N, C-alpha and C positions, 0 to 999 in steps of 0.2 A: 415385138411390142415396142411402139414408139414411146418417147419420154412423156407425151401427153397421156397415153394409155396407162403408163406407170403411175402417174399422179392420181389417176382415177381409181386405183386399186382399193379394194375394200379391206376389211380387217382380217381376211383369210384368203388363201389362194383359190383360184377357180377349180383347179384340178389337184386334189389332195392325195397323199399316200396315207390313207386312214389307219392302216394297221401298224405303221411305223411313224408315229407323229413327230418324233425327234428328228428323223431324217427329213420328213416333210417340212418341218419348220426351218431346218438349216437350208434347204433348197428353195424355200417358199413354194412348195409343191412342184408340179410339172408345168412347164410353160409351152404354150402353143408357139409354133414357128421356130422351135429350138430342137437341137439334136443332143441327145444324151447317150453316152457309151456305158454299158455295164460290162466290165472286163475282169478276168481272173484266169488262173490256171485250171486245168481239168479237175473236176470234182470239187469245185469251190462254189457251188450253189448258184451259179449265174442264172440258169434257167429257172430255178425255184424263185429267185428274187424277181426276175422279170415277170413270171407268171403271177406272182402274188400282187405285184403292182398293177398288172392288167386286171385282175379280179377287183382290186380296190377301186380302180377308176370306173369299171363297168357297174359296180354297185352304186355309184353316184348317178347312174342313169346316163353316163357318157359312153359313146360308141367306141369300141376298142377292136382293133384287128391284130391278131398275133400270128405272124407268118413264120412257121417253123421250117427250117431247112435241115433239121437233124432228127427230131423225135416226131412220131406219128401223132395224129389227133387223139387216138385212143390212149396213148401213153400220157399225153398232157392232161386229158380229161381225168385220168386216174390220179395224177398228181393233184389236180384241183379237188377231186373228191376227198382225198386224204387231208388236204389242207383245210378245207371248209368243215368237214365232219369230224376232224380229230381222230382219224382212223389210221392205224399203223399199216404202212405198205407191206410189211412182212406178214402180218396177220391176214391182211386182205389177200395176199398171194396164196396162202395155204387154207384159209377158211373163208372164202368169199360169201358163202351162204349165210354167215352171221349178219351180213349187212344189207340184206334185201330191202328192208323197210327204209333204211337210210338212203339207199340207192334210188328208190322211188321218189323220196322227198328231194334228193339232189337233182334229179332230172327235172322236176317241176321248178326248182329254183333256177336251173339253167335256162329254162324257156323264157323267163322274164329278164334275163341278163343280156344286155347289148354287147356281147362278146363273141367274136368270130375267130375260131382257131383253124388254120389251114396247114397242110403239109406239102412241101415241095413247090408251093406257089410263091413266086417272087424271087426265084433263084437267079433271074436276070433283072436288070433295072427296067427293061421294057415290059417284062411280064408284070412287075410290080406296078408300074404306071397304069397298065391296062386294068389290073385288078382294082386298084383304088378308084379309077375313073368309073368303073362299072358299079361300085358299091356306094351306099350312102356316106355322107360326110363323117369322118371319124374325128375323135378328140385325141386319140393315141394310136400310133402304129408301132409295132415291135417286130424286129427281124432277128431271129435266133438261128444261126449266128452268121456274121459277115464273112468269115473264112470259108463257109460252105456254099458260097454262090458259085454259079457256073462260070467257067472261063473257056474261051474259044481260041486262045492264043497262048504262046509260051510266056507272055508277060503277065503273070498272075497279079503282081503288085499293081500294075497299071489298071487292070480290070477292077480290082478292089477300090483303088483310088477314084475311078470314074463313078462307081456305084455309090460310094460315100458322098461324093460331091453332089451327084444328082438326087440322092435321097434327101440331102440337106436342103436342096432347092425345092423339092417336093413338099417338105415340111412347111416352108414359107408360102408356097403357092396355094396349098390346100388347108393351111391354117390348123395344123395338128402338131402335137409333140411327137417326135420320132425317137425311138430307142433302138440302138444297134447293140446286140450282144457280141462280145469279141473275146478271143483267146489272148493269152499273154505269152510272150516268148519264154523259152526254157530258162533264161537267166534268173527268173523268179525262184527256181528250184536250187540255185547255187547260193553259197554264202550262208552265214549264220541266221540272218533275218530273212525269212521267206516272204515277207510282205511285198506285194507287187508294187511296181513304180509305173508312173504314167508313160515313161519313155519305152516301156517294155511291150506296149500294144503291138500285137503281132501283124507283121506283113505290110504295114502302111503308116507312114508318118502323117498322112492326111487324116487319119482317125483322130489324132491329137489336135492337129491344126484346125480342122473344121468343126470339131465338137464344141458345144457350149458348156457341157458338163461331162465329167468322167467319174464313174463310181467303180472302185476296185474292191473285189471281194477277197476276204482272207479268213480261212477257217483253220485255226491252229491245230485242232485235233487231227486233221488229215496228215500233218507232219509229225506231231509229237506222240499221237496215240495215247495221250493221258486222259483217262476216263473222267477225272474231275473237271476237265476242260472241254468235255465233249460238246456242250451246247454253246460255248463262248464263240462269238463271231464278230468280225469287224467289217463295217462298210466304210471304206476310205474315200472321202470326197477329194479326188486328186486334182480336179479342175472345176471351177464354178464361176463363170464370167459374171462379174458384178455382185458376187456374193462370197461368203466365207467358205473355206475348205476345212478339212479336219477329219477326225475319225468318229464314227457313230458305233458305239458298242451295242450289240443286239444279242439275242438268243436265237439259235438256229436248231430246229428239231428235224433232222433228216428223215425220220420215219413218217413225219407229217408233211414234208416238203414246205415247212412253214417257219417264218420269222416272227418273233415276238419282241416287244420292248423289254428292256432289262428287268422292269418290275412286272411280274406276271399277274394276270387277272386270276380270280378264283376259278373261272371256267378253264383257263389254260392249265392251272395247277392240277385240277381234277383230271383233265385229259392226259396229262403226263403220268399220273398215278395209274390210270386205267391202262395206258400203253405198257408200263412196266409189268403190270399184272398179266396182261395178255401175252407179252413176250415170253414169260416163263411157261405159259401153257402151250405154246406152239411147239 
């Protein structure tokens, strides 16, 4: 965005993260021609966050492509079903027949959503270029995750570096916001404070250098196993060119693959009550 375009900005960002308004305000939404990294250790809800952002943007009528290099389309659609319909993934696993009507309504909802989810497409930068050239213009493209790309030489770091740089260039050329999901080095598991740091981005200094924003995910329950802190979650803004950094405290509900603001809505509270009741019956 040029400085003239910045001066023309209206009172709200073009691409918002509607389900997490505090994060959206801090970032001023998602910006076209910019690259954002979502990074964290294993089981730190990186995919859940990326998928929820994808859903939020698509609900605004903006086209989104989610290129998964790890989970299948079916697995991601199941996550989305639980997220949107407040259905426990554990109950769904054992009692899927309970949700036939919700599933029908969910399918109808998806038909009107400009969201494309693919599996194993985009594992090379050339493949990604070809896919985006063949598809209608997107507002957001997500790659989950960068360390799962294909490498054809012994220099894996060089392959990742080239992918990141060319993906960043593609964001600018095609005028979309790009999100790369990334792992964090094992150093995040060491020491007393398990919170990830931006320098721990795995396998490539280029991730930090060429990104415009970096979000780091931290779920304390994964390390402490304290039930009273099960839903407490932090999204750390480790880098934000031209904007503030800091920590956004949210609530994460793993059984729904969903994030909520710290102040729950009545609908969210009801969904949690239902979840706990169903969990006992499974």
